[in-house]
C-alpha positions in Angstrom: 50.7 -113.5 147.8 47.6 -112.4 145.7 47.9 -113.7 142.2 46.4 -111.0 139.8 46.5 -107.3 139.6 42.7 -107.2 139.6 42.6 -109.1 142.9 45.0 -106.5 144.5 42.8 -103.6 143.4 39.7 -105.0 145.3 41.7 -105.2 148.7 41.2 -102.6 151.3 44.0 -100.4 152.5 44.7 -102.7 155.6 44.8 -105.8 153.4 47.1 -104.2 150.9 49.5 -103.3 153.8 49.4 -106.8 155.0 50.1 -108.2 151.5 52.9 -105.7 151.2 54.4 -107.0 154.4 54.0 -110.7 153.3 55.5 -109.9 149.9 58.5 -108.2 151.4 59.1 -111.2 153.7 59.0 -113.4 150.6 61.6 -111.2 148.8 63.8 -111.4 151.9 63.5 -115.2 152.0 64.3 -115.4 148.2 67.4 -113.2 148.7 68.7 -115.5 151.5 68.0 -118.6 149.4 69.8 -117.0 146.4 72.8 -116.0 148.6 73.1 -119.5 149.9 72.7 -121.2 146.5 69.4 -122.8 147.3 67.3 -120.8 144.8 66.8 -122.6 141.5 64.5 -120.0 139.7 66.1 -116.5 140.1 63.4 -115.0 138.0 61.1 -115.3 141.0 63.1 -112.4 142.6 62.2 -110.1 139.8 58.6 -111.1 140.0 58.4 -110.4 143.7 59.9 -107.0 143.3 57.4 -106.2 140.6 54.6 -107.4 142.8 55.9 -105.1 145.6 55.9 -102.1 143.2 52.3 -102.9 142.1 51.2 -103.0 145.8 52.9 -99.8 146.5 51.3 -98.1 143.6 47.8 -99.2 144.6 48.4 -98.0 148.1 49.6 -94.6 146.8 46.6 -94.3 144.4 44.1 -95.1 147.3 45.9 -92.4 149.4 45.6 -89.9 146.6 41.9 -90.8 146.1 41.1 -90.5 149.8 42.8 -87.1 149.9 40.8 -85.8 147.0 37.6 -87.2 148.5 38.4 -85.3 151.7 38.7 -81.9 149.9 
């Protein structure tokens, strides 16, 4: 998972989609670990959810920029 917001902004669309897939997989793993009582730091779940939202926002902004450039 990429660390900083600025790092994410520099990624291409394909790389952002790969990062989104990996982050969603991480969120799934955290949910399973939480359900089985193995997760010690439950704040990680919130951090991962926010990371997913950041990635989705960047993907959407790149889509909008590409559509405007195409006009």
